[in-house]
N, C-alpha and C positions, 0 to 999 in steps of 0.2 A: 525297483530302481527309479521309476517315475511316479511313485505313489503320491497321492494328494492327501494323505492322512495327517500331514503336519498341522499343528495348531497355529492359527494365524495370530500374530501379535497385534492387538488392536489398541494397545495402550496409547499409541500416538493419536488416536481419535478423540481422546478426552480433552475437553476444552481447558484452557488456562484457568477459567473461573471455577472449574470443578462442577459445572452445571450439567454434567452428563455427556453423552456422546453426541458429536456433531459431525457433519460431513465436511470434508476439505477437498480442495482441488489443488493440483500441482501443475505449474508451468515450468517444464524442465529446461535445462541449459541449452538444448538444441531447438527450442521453440521461440519464434518471433511473431508477435501479434501486432498487426497494423490496424488500429481502430480502438475504440473504447471498449473496456471490459468491465462488466458488472456481475458480481457474484453474491448470492446470499450466504454462501458457504465461506469457510475460512480458506485462505489462499496462501500457498507456499510458492514463492517466485524465485526461480533461478534463471529464467530466460529473459527476453526483452519484450516490453510492451511499448509501442509507439502510439499513445493515446491516453485518455484519462482512465483511471482505475478506481472502482468503488467496490468494497467488500466488507465483510464483518470484521475479520481479523487478517492482517497481512503479516507474513513472516517472509522477509526478503533475504536471500542468501547473498554472499559476497559477489557472485557473478550476476545477480539480478539487476535489471536496468529498466527504469521507467522514464520515458520522454513524454511527460504530461503530468497532470495533477493527480494526486492520490487522496482518497477519502476513505477512512475506516474508523471503526470504533476503537480498535487497538492495532498498533503497528510496531513491529520490530524490524528496523532498517539496518542492513549491513552492506548493501550494494550502492548503486548510483541512482539518484532521482534528479531529473532536470525538469523541475516544476514545483508547484506548491504541495504541501502536505497538511492535511487536516485530520486529526485523530484525537479522540478523547484521551487515550493513554498511548504514549509513544516512547520507545527506547531506540536511541540512535547509537549503534555500536561503533567501535573504533575504526572499522574499515569503511564506514558509510561516508558517502559524498552527496550532499544535497545542495542543489543550486536552485533556490526558491524559498519562499516564505513558509514557515512552519507554525501552524495554529494547533494548540494543545490545551488540555486540562491538567494533565500531569505529564512530566517529561523527565527522561534520564538520558544524559549524553555522556558516553564513555570518552575517556581521555584519548585523543587522536582523531576523533570524528571531525568531519568538516561540514559546516553549514554556512553557505554563502546566501544569506537572506535574513529577514526579520523573524524573530521568535515572538509570537503573540499568545499570551495566556487568555483563555476564554473562561467564562463562568461555568459553574456546574450545570446550569440548565440550558446551555447553548446547544444548538443542533449543528450537524455537519451538512445540512442541506445545501446544494449548490445554488449559486446566484444565477438567475436567468438574465441574459443580456440580449437585447434586440439589436441585430446588426442591420443598419440602414444602408441602402444603396448609395454609392458615391454621388455627390452633387456635381453636376456638370454646369459650369458657368458659361453664359452666353448662348445657351441652347433655347 
């Protein structure tokens, strides 16, 4: 009745590039992360991330939400992103809503998708490294 003899289907672990098996992480619909998230694995997002996200491959479900910037080699967006997106290859599905700029090498936008921001094509040799900005303390006049 509770036998564990079933064969596990690992076909979903195969990467899109066909380069073999890779690990992936899942942020489920009941998960809310406050803070930045960085993963070397592929990520399937159905929950909410309030912070910047960096991963190898992002697959965002329709319920997925990011309030922050997204950086990935490959991204398939179907949910909501309030922030910029930088990916070498990006597919924006019809249910997607992006409020922010999108930087890409190759892009596919399905009919019905909404992007409120600039689309910027980058060359094949460009990287997705973040830009570091130094925040200076406020200047107090008359002190």
